[in-house]
C-alpha positions as a printed NumPy array, in Angstrom:
array([[  0.049,   0.042,   0.143],
       [  2.864,   2.26 ,   0.989],
       [  4.569,   1.723,  -2.176],
       [  1.172,   2.212,  -4.563],
       [  0.662,   5.566,  -2.297],
       [  4.394,   6.786,  -3.36 ],
       [  3.722,   5.862,  -6.783],
       [  0.498,   7.826,  -6.987],
       [  2.214,  10.704,  -5.591],
       [  5.222,  10.642,  -8.002],
       [  2.993,  10.291, -10.878],
       [  0.453,  13.117,  -9.697],
       [  3.612,  15.398,  -8.741],
       [  5.035,  15.001, -12.541],
       [  1.281,  15.154, -14.169],
       [  0.644,  18.496, -12.57 ],
       [  4.283,  19.885, -13.556],
       [  4.13 ,  18.844, -16.836],
       [  0.473,  20.136, -17.2  ],
       [  1.724,  23.667, -16.293],
       [  4.768,  23.467, -18.779],
       [  2.061,  21.819, -21.451],
       [ -0.117,  24.882, -20.997],
       [  2.788,  27.099, -21.35 ],
       [  3.905,  25.548, -24.448],
       [  0.674,  25.509, -26.27 ],
       [  0.335,  29.187, -25.589],
       [  3.958,  29.856, -27.029],
       [  2.723,  28.182, -30.036],
       [ -0.185,  29.844, -30.235],
       [  1.381,  33.33 , -30.215],
       [  3.823,  32.422, -32.335],
       [  1.702,  31.192, -34.942],
       [ -0.338,  34.877, -34.914],
       [  0.698,  36.599, -38.145],
       [  0.424,  40.214, -36.655],
       [  2.528,  39.02 , -33.375],
       [  4.969,  37.489, -35.853],
       [  5.469,  40.207, -38.141],
       [  5.869,  42.38 , -35.043],
       [  8.289,  40.398, -32.683],
       [  9.664,  37.816, -35.209],
       [  9.752,  35.656, -31.854],
       [  9.481,  31.946, -32.181],
       [  7.878,  29.51 , -29.912],
       [ 10.781,  28.905, -27.788],
       [ 11.426,  32.523, -26.721],
       [  7.894,  32.875, -25.746],
       [  7.744,  29.726, -23.938],
       [ 10.695,  31.12 , -21.77 ],
       [  9.152,  34.633, -21.366],
       [  5.963,  33.205, -20.137],
       [  8.077,  30.873, -17.796],
       [ 10.045,  33.539, -16.393],
       [  6.653,  35.649, -15.888],
       [  5.399,  32.571, -13.851],
       [  8.174,  31.902, -11.994],
       [  7.08 ,  33.467,  -8.662],
       [  3.852,  31.197,  -8.586],
       [  5.79 ,  28.079,  -9.63 ],
       [  8.044,  28.312,  -6.568],
       [  4.97 ,  28.896,  -4.629],
       [  3.503,  25.659,  -5.506],
       [  6.951,  24.118,  -6.176],
       [  6.351,  20.991,  -4.082],
       [  3.629,  19.707,  -6.264],
       [  4.94 ,  21.006,  -9.787],
       [  8.933,  20.544,  -9.239],
       [  9.292,  16.856, -10.674],
       [  7.146,  17.301, -13.796],
       [  9.261,  20.841, -14.368],
       [ 12.224,  18.897, -13.868],
       [ 11.477,  16.27 , -16.358],
       [ 10.96 ,  19.289, -18.654],
       [ 14.1  ,  20.873, -18.207],
       [ 16.403,  17.717, -18.249],
       [ 14.96 ,  14.909, -19.852],
       [ 12.811,  16.649, -22.552],
       [ 15.647,  18.948, -23.111],
       [ 18.191,  15.915, -23.55 ],
       [ 15.588,  14.041, -25.903],
       [ 15.505,  17.099, -28.03 ],
       [ 19.018,  17.395, -28.361],
       [ 19.157,  13.87 , -29.184],
       [ 16.445,  14.281, -31.972],
       [ 18.183,  17.527, -33.083],
       [ 20.31 ,  14.942, -34.811],
       [ 17.513,  14.53 , -37.582],
       [ 18.632,  18.076, -38.812],
       [ 22.19 ,  17.156, -39.432],
       [ 23.911,  14.435, -41.531],
       [ 27.306,  13.041, -41.055],
       [ 28.828,  14.65 , -43.915],
       [ 28.134,  17.901, -42.314],
       [ 29.515,  16.764, -38.98 ],
       [ 32.656,  15.234, -40.777],
       [ 33.23 ,  19.015, -42.47 ],
       [ 33.589,  20.354, -39.116],
       [ 36.31 ,  17.845, -37.913],
       [ 39.145,  19.064, -36.28 ],
       [ 38.61 ,  22.55 , -36.626],
       [ 35.435,  22.099, -34.867],
       [ 37.088,  20.169, -31.712],
       [ 39.904,  22.963, -32.064],
       [ 37.377,  26.102, -31.234],
       [ 35.661,  23.751, -28.514],
       [ 38.912,  23.03 , -27.032],
       [ 39.977,  26.646, -27.284],
       [ 37.175,  27.925, -25.476],
       [ 36.616,  25.535, -22.837],
       [ 40.624,  26.029, -21.557],
       [ 40.722,  29.62 , -22.048],
       [ 37.338,  30.397, -20.141],
       [ 37.77 ,  27.877, -17.415],
       [ 41.314,  29.055, -16.736],
       [ 40.375,  32.778, -16.803],
       [ 37.494,  31.918, -14.712],
       [ 39.765,  30.255, -11.783],
       [ 41.983,  33.122, -11.966],
       [ 39.501,  35.943, -11.791],
       [ 37.208,  34.431,  -9.544],
       [ 39.786,  33.817,  -6.828],
       [ 41.837,  36.959,  -7.407],
       [ 39.583,  39.755,  -8.69 ],
       [ 36.351,  38.703,  -7.222],
       [ 37.615,  36.965,  -4.115],
       [ 35.412,  33.814,  -4.583],
       [ 36.282,  30.277,  -3.076],
       [ 38.134,  27.951,  -6.01 ],
       [ 34.983,  25.915,  -5.765],
       [ 32.501,  28.661,  -7.095],
       [ 34.951,  29.989,  -9.379],
       [ 35.133,  26.507, -11.106],
       [ 31.634,  26.142, -11.032],
       [ 30.976,  29.372, -12.975],
       [ 33.705,  28.703, -15.239],
       [ 32.531,  25.245, -16.312],
       [ 29.077,  26.55 , -16.598],
       [ 30.456,  29.093, -18.931],
       [ 32.945,  27.594, -21.088],
       [ 31.254,  24.   , -21.696],
       [ 27.286,  23.572, -21.29 ],
       [ 25.494,  25.916, -18.832],
       [ 23.724,  24.402, -15.761],
       [ 24.524,  20.822, -17.081],
       [ 28.297,  21.368, -16.754],
       [ 27.777,  22.974, -13.055],
       [ 25.723,  20.128, -12.062],
       [ 28.174,  17.513, -13.326],
       [ 31.339,  19.268, -11.606],
       [ 29.522,  19.921,  -8.439],
       [ 28.792,  16.127,  -8.181],
       [ 32.767,  15.95 ,  -8.618],
       [ 33.62 ,  18.68 ,  -6.325],
       [ 31.061,  17.511,  -3.847],
       [ 30.753,  21.171,  -2.786],
       [ 27.971,  22.889,  -0.638],
       [ 24.692,  23.031,  -2.613],
       [ 24.306,  26.758,  -2.544],
       [ 27.621,  27.19 ,  -4.611],
       [ 25.67 ,  25.311,  -7.167],
       [ 22.488,  27.372,  -7.187],
       [ 24.605,  30.439,  -7.323],
       [ 26.772,  29.022, -10.134],
       [ 23.565,  28.061, -12.105],
       [ 21.854,  31.266, -11.58 ],
       [ 24.394,  33.457, -12.548],
       [ 24.962,  30.977, -15.884],
       [ 21.144,  30.735, -16.907],
       [ 20.767,  34.535, -16.727],
       [ 23.689,  35.335, -19.246],
       [ 22.802,  32.26 , -21.386],
       [ 19.264,  33.723, -21.81 ],
       [ 20.448,  37.234, -22.245],
       [ 22.777,  35.987, -24.947],
       [ 19.871,  33.769, -26.746],
       [ 18.085,  36.816, -27.262],
       [ 20.963,  39.105, -28.018],
       [ 22.492,  37.196, -30.817],
       [ 19.619,  36.708, -32.99 ],
       [ 18.496,  40.506, -32.686],
       [ 22.06 ,  41.388, -33.354],
       [ 22.49 ,  39.446, -36.556],
       [ 18.953,  40.41 , -37.718],
       [ 19.465,  44.201, -37.347],
       [ 22.931,  43.885, -38.89 ],
       [ 24.9  ,  45.241, -35.954],
       [ 27.877,  42.441, -36.185],
       [ 30.446,  43.141, -38.814],
       [ 32.074,  40.545, -41.027],
       [ 29.738,  37.666, -40.074],
       [ 27.676,  35.757, -42.633],
       [ 25.113,  33.091, -41.581],
       [ 27.419,  30.359, -41.267],
       [ 29.795,  32.279, -39.333],
       [ 26.993,  33.641, -36.983],
       [ 26.091,  29.748, -36.694],
       [ 29.749,  29.068, -35.507],
       [ 29.874,  32.451, -33.351],
       [ 26.592,  31.117, -31.56 ],
       [ 27.884,  27.222, -30.939],
       [ 31.003,  28.514, -29.914],
       [ 30.095,  31.028, -27.238],
       [ 26.484,  30.343, -26.12 ],
       [ 26.173,  28.612, -22.698],
       [ 23.334,  26.248, -22.773],
       [ 22.666,  23.522, -25.771],
       [ 19.216,  24.808, -25.311],
       [ 20.544,  28.513, -25.631],
       [ 21.933,  27.474, -29.126],
       [ 19.029,  25.672, -30.376],
       [ 16.878,  28.734, -29.164],
       [ 18.822,  31.364, -30.705],
       [ 19.361,  29.387, -33.976],
       [ 15.261,  29.017, -34.314],
       [ 14.886,  32.519, -33.27 ],
       [ 17.469,  33.959, -35.781],
       [ 15.918,  31.822, -38.87 ],
       [ 12.465,  33.32 , -37.929],
       [ 13.759,  37.204, -37.307],
       [ 15.775,  36.955, -40.483],
       [ 13.194,  35.099, -42.859],
       [ 15.612,  32.469, -43.762],
       [ 18.681,  34.469, -44.276],
       [ 20.124,  32.614, -40.944],
       [ 19.732,  29.042, -42.742],
       [ 19.328,  25.694, -41.675],
       [ 22.985,  25.015, -42.37 ],
       [ 23.903,  27.68 , -40.024],
       [ 21.929,  26.392, -37.217],
       [ 23.397,  23.058, -37.779],
       [ 26.859,  24.349, -37.449],
       [ 25.796,  26.101, -34.435],
       [ 24.462,  22.721, -32.69 ],
       [ 27.396,  20.952, -33.954],
       [ 30.138,  23.047, -32.552],
       [ 27.859,  23.166, -29.055],
       [ 27.878,  19.63 , -28.983],
       [ 31.638,  19.356, -29.835],
       [ 31.931,  21.302, -26.457],
       [ 29.362,  19.147, -24.642],
       [ 31.448,  16.099, -25.474],
       [ 34.326,  17.767, -24.25 ],
       [ 32.757,  17.975, -20.806],
       [ 33.586,  14.066, -20.339],
       [ 37.471,  14.352, -20.556],
       [ 37.096,  17.748, -18.523],
       [ 35.447,  16.061, -15.722],
       [ 37.999,  13.219, -15.371],
       [ 40.723,  15.726, -15.708],
       [ 39.301,  18.036, -12.963],
       [ 38.578,  15.045, -10.757],
       [ 42.239,  13.777, -11.064],
       [ 43.431,  17.029, -10.324],
       [ 41.211,  17.828,  -7.298],
       [ 42.063,  14.3  ,  -6.005],
       [ 45.842,  15.091,  -6.156],
       [ 45.605,  18.445,  -4.527],
       [ 43.566,  16.834,  -1.296],
       [ 46.011,  13.859,  -0.738],
       [ 45.492,  14.599,   2.968],
       [ 41.918,  13.216,   2.381],
       [ 40.931,  10.085,   0.98 ],
       [ 42.371,  10.406,  -2.429],
       [ 41.082,   7.166,  -3.672],
       [ 37.728,   8.086,  -2.442],
       [ 38.301,  11.382,  -4.586],
       [ 39.244,   9.718,  -7.706],
       [ 36.815,   7.174,  -7.762],
       [ 33.784,   9.271,  -7.092],
       [ 31.053,   8.865,  -9.571],
       [ 30.848,  11.586, -12.537],
       [ 27.644,  12.595, -14.54 ],
       [ 28.741,  12.126, -17.922],
       [ 26.316,  13.34 , -21.03 ],
       [ 25.128,  10.332, -22.782],
       [ 22.765,  12.229, -24.851],
       [ 25.95 ,  13.704, -26.68 ],
       [ 26.492,  10.493, -27.95 ],
       [ 23.025,   9.488, -28.666],
       [ 22.936,  12.79 , -30.563],
       [ 25.812,  11.714, -32.4  ],
       [ 23.863,   8.281, -33.298],
       [ 20.754,  10.123, -34.537],
       [ 23.168,  11.855, -36.804],
       [ 24.571,   8.642, -38.306],
       [ 20.714,   7.262, -38.687],
       [ 19.694,  10.452, -40.313],
       [ 22.482,  10.244, -42.895],
       [ 21.281,   6.875, -43.587],
       [ 17.746,   7.715, -43.926],
       [ 18.634,  10.637, -45.919],
       [ 20.014,   8.318, -48.538],
       [ 16.683,   6.593, -48.969],
       [ 14.222,   9.494, -48.353],
       [ 11.994,   8.539, -50.86 ],
       [ 11.688,   5.156, -50.012],
       [  7.938,   3.857, -48.866],
       [  7.546,   2.061, -45.884],
       [  4.299,  -0.586, -46.303],
       [  3.437,   1.819, -49.019],
       [  2.03 ,   4.522, -46.563],
       [  4.645,   6.77 , -45.709],
       [  8.066,   7.726, -46.798],
       [ 11.038,   7.547, -44.844],
       [ 11.26 ,  11.317, -45.465],
       [  7.935,  11.574, -43.169],
       [  9.795,   9.651, -40.242],
       [ 12.473,  12.555, -40.423],
       [ 10.095,  15.22 , -40.463],
       [  8.592,  13.881, -37.347],
       [ 11.904,  13.663, -35.628],
       [ 12.213,  17.182, -36.564],
       [  9.003,  18.121, -35.224],
       [  9.444,  16.21 , -31.887],
       [ 12.905,  18.25 , -31.343],
       [ 11.239,  21.459, -31.854],
       [  8.748,  20.234, -29.331],
       [ 10.906,  18.955, -26.649],
       [ 12.958,  22.116, -27.085],
       [  9.882,  24.435, -26.565],
       [  9.348,  22.313, -23.505],
       [ 12.545,  22.707, -21.823],
       [ 12.422,  26.496, -22.493],
       [  9.359,  27.001, -20.455],
       [ 10.751,  24.737, -17.918],
       [ 13.609,  26.884, -17.804],
       [ 12.232,  29.942, -17.28 ],
       [ 10.013,  28.578, -14.673],
       [ 13.082,  27.888, -12.576],
       [ 14.396,  31.197, -12.749],
       [ 14.773,  32.184,  -9.016],
       [ 15.466,  36.012,  -9.195],
       [ 15.327,  36.608,  -5.367],
       [ 17.691,  33.571,  -4.637],
       [ 20.122,  34.88 ,  -7.188],
       [ 20.187,  38.438,  -6.247],
       [ 20.331,  37.76 ,  -2.421],
       [ 23.42 ,  35.266,  -3.102],
       [ 24.966,  35.852,  -6.243],
       [ 26.758,  39.191,  -6.153],
       [ 30.096,  38.314,  -6.852],
       [ 29.238,  34.963,  -8.85 ],
       [ 27.277,  37.58 , -10.84 ],
       [ 30.374,  39.206, -11.609],
       [ 32.407,  36.461, -12.446],
       [ 29.731,  35.438, -15.026],
       [ 29.196,  38.763, -16.636],
       [ 32.979,  39.101, -17.188],
       [ 33.125,  35.605, -18.758],
       [ 29.94 ,  36.512, -20.783],
       [ 32.143,  39.724, -21.877],
       [ 35.006,  37.393, -22.88 ],
       [ 32.912,  34.97 , -24.528],
       [ 31.276,  37.404, -26.794],
       [ 33.993,  39.697, -28.004],
       [ 36.984,  36.823, -27.498],
       [ 34.536,  34.378, -29.511],
       [ 34.113,  36.796, -32.029],
       [ 37.591,  37.452, -32.941],
       [ 38.078,  33.3  , -32.81 ],
       [ 35.28 ,  33.187, -35.29 ],
       [ 37.133,  35.61 , -37.436],
       [ 40.045,  33.368, -37.417],
       [ 38.398,  30.113, -38.894],
       [ 37.025,  32.573, -41.659],
       [ 37.703,  30.619, -44.917],
       [ 38.06 ,  27.19 , -43.181],
       [ 34.435,  26.63 , -41.519],
       [ 32.549,  29.131, -43.044]])
């Protein structure tokens, strides 16, 4: 009976949270489908979902105990599913064309941003090393996912992770809106569509930020920002995500080595969260490459393989909009203002370095990747 009661409570909690997110998603798609609003704002459903979610965040935190499970499921599980399904927009030939240079860009961004965060956080902003590392990892790799993964390795105080996540999420959201607006208004010099895609993938914080910014850029520019550019953005971003795996292993090794007075063996054997969804994303790209070569083939003489690919793309968009709505709901402005002053300053510094340093880095690869 107790197990059945617990199961019912778990289902009920997920249902209520998912229902709230679903209502936001439906309203976001409704607003993005109104032609007058579209002509005025050029915002995609992803943008409306975040805005509505953020507006409702105080109400969400008021009833968090009953809504958290479903919202967390949307923000984590559906986001990862959406990114996996994003592979239906990319073929292996496109991924291969990025190759070594995509890896090189991701490596440069991660190493430089993390080391700057470690130095500036401890020396300039007088933060402790763990908070500096958490903010640096979130800015350099993949936002909140990197913060939480590194936090599990460092075993740091939970409030440090909250501050780091809040700082990273805020600037990730700002950049997600800023980039497509800047590109659509022509205030970013020397970058064409693919150059902007590379810039997005190399510098935006969250995977969802990249996917959202790319979708908004396509809407705002009426196709000038192409699907190819969006693919490039996601591929470069996923290169950064994949490098989270060796990054965590290396950091765990150095942390263990620096704490020999404590249980070194325990430090090096701690469980590290690995972003397996990044490798599943690569698997879907391989699948899409195969399916694209047979897109006109009919299955049971009813539907084509191309329709399967199109269904995957639609589910991808739907999952990302769900994740955006959940992300907006989880913005705790009060906690961020109260705890995150110095961490906010560090995140802002890294935000500026990502913009201006990332822009110069993008120009260095002109003629190579774009």
